C-alpha positions, 0 to 999 in steps of 0.5 A: 296058650300056643304051644312053645317049643322054646325058640328051638328048631329041631333039626333031622329026622325028627316029625312033630306028631299031630298031638304036639301040635296041638294047642293045649285047650284043643285036648280039653273035651278029651280032658273033660272025658277023663275027668267027669267020672272024678268030678261024678265021685266028687259030687255023688251025682251023674251028668245027664249029657258029658260036658263039652268044651268049646274053643272059640275067637275072643269076639265069638266068647265076648258074645256068649259071655254077654248072653250070660252076664245080661240078667246079672247086670240088670239086677246090679244095676237098676237104676241104669238105662238100657244103653248103660247096661248094654255098654256094661255088659259088652265091658263085662263081658271083654273083661271075662275073656281076657282074664279067665283061663276058661269058663262054663257058658250057662246060655252054651251049656259048654266050657268056653275057652279061648287060646289067647286068654288062656295063654295070658293068664297060664303065664300070669299064674307062673306055669311054663308052657310045659305045666300047661295041662296040668293047669287045664286039668285042674280048671276044667275039673272045676268047670266040669263041677258047673256044668254037673251043678247046671244040669242038676239046679239050673244056675241061670234060674238061681241067678235070676231068682235072687232077690238082690245084689247081697243075695246074688252075691250069696249065691254066686259064692255058694256056686264058686265054693262048689266048684272049688271044693267039689273041683279040687276032690276031683283033680286030686283023685284024678292025680292033678298036680297040688300046685294047680289044684289049689291056684285060685284068682289073685294068685298068693298075693291079691291086692285091692279090694276089688281083688279079694272080693273075687278071691273071697267069693271063691276062698269063703264059698268053698270053706261054707261047702267044705263045712256042710259037707263036714257036718251032714254029707253032700245033702246039705251041700246040695240045698245051699243050691237049692235054698240059697243063703240070703246074705254073704254072712250066712257063707262068711259063717257056715256054722249059722246056717240054715237055722240062724235069723239075719240079726234085726238089731240093725234095722231096728235102730235105723227105724228108730233113728227114722234112717230105715227107708231105703236101707239094705243088708251090709255085705259081709263079703265086702267087709271081709274084702276090704279089711283083708285088703287092710289089715291081712287075711289072719286080722281080718278074719279075727275082726268079723269072727263076732259079726252077726250082721248089719244095715246101712243106708245113705241118708242126707249125704252121708252113709250111716251104718249099724253093724252087729256082734255076739259079744262086747270084745267082738265090738270092740275089735271091730272099733278098733280096726275102724275108727280110723277110716270115720266116726264110729262108736260102740254101745255094748255089741252094737256099733255105729258109724257113719261117712260123709257131710253130716257124719258126726250128727248121724252117728250120734242120733244112731246112738240115741237110738240104741236101747239100753239092753241092746 
């Protein structure tokens, strides 16, 4: 943001110093130099080269972010034409510039800041111009963790190695979760005020599934990393980047990673029903975001506490899904929350549901495919 002097013109012999005339983002490299030791202590690792920041104009930042996003867009939209992917990349890059306070760029190996975007987002976050320094220090602690992780684990290679979209989401949760968890530790140690340190996307009252998906990527990712550190130290949290979770389910349920296997029952039911071709995992991240937006965070967490995984497929203009839970009661809670949306039935700890032209026939077909001992 441009440093606002609240419309006051100081009259007399008072002269503004060079430091007062600098926009706060132009102080980013000085801040990073101060924050780097705290980030290293939080992560128990050392920068090979000091983290750096670059202040760019919006168009220049869009080009940098487009280079970062190209592989991800190709992975998320494999059926898109080259022209369609190009449009998606440009649109996503432009949106990223407009919506971020700062962003680490793997292609630039630097934290990128855009003055105007920082100003707009700082105001949206509820921080006055006088608090810009606090907010930027908190954001840079987060981005510096990305910089350190990139030097240690190669973030571009991590994302390009994702098997599919669900794997990509899980890796994003780990990467952002590490930046939230370790960035907060560093910011607290550097005495950054708590309200800046604890800020997350969406603010205090996120609205809509898309906003909740982004928010939970950070929030549940941070909870995952914290749980790993508490269980077995930073080495286990580092392992999550060397051997990343396959599903968002593993990140949402940290106690089940890395030992728990994916629940095989949902895909097996689809197979018995003759519907397995083209099936893919149900994203727990998306489920959590959808039901958090509908029911609130506490109720959604209760609904999915016993969730162990699911599979879904689009068939005969109908989306068919099978979800597995640890016990009958957990499955019943989900049915109670979901039945009003579409035909949803339970058999023991398995739930089947469908939405589309043939939804009732598909539900009946799935129910017949469930064995009595499941």
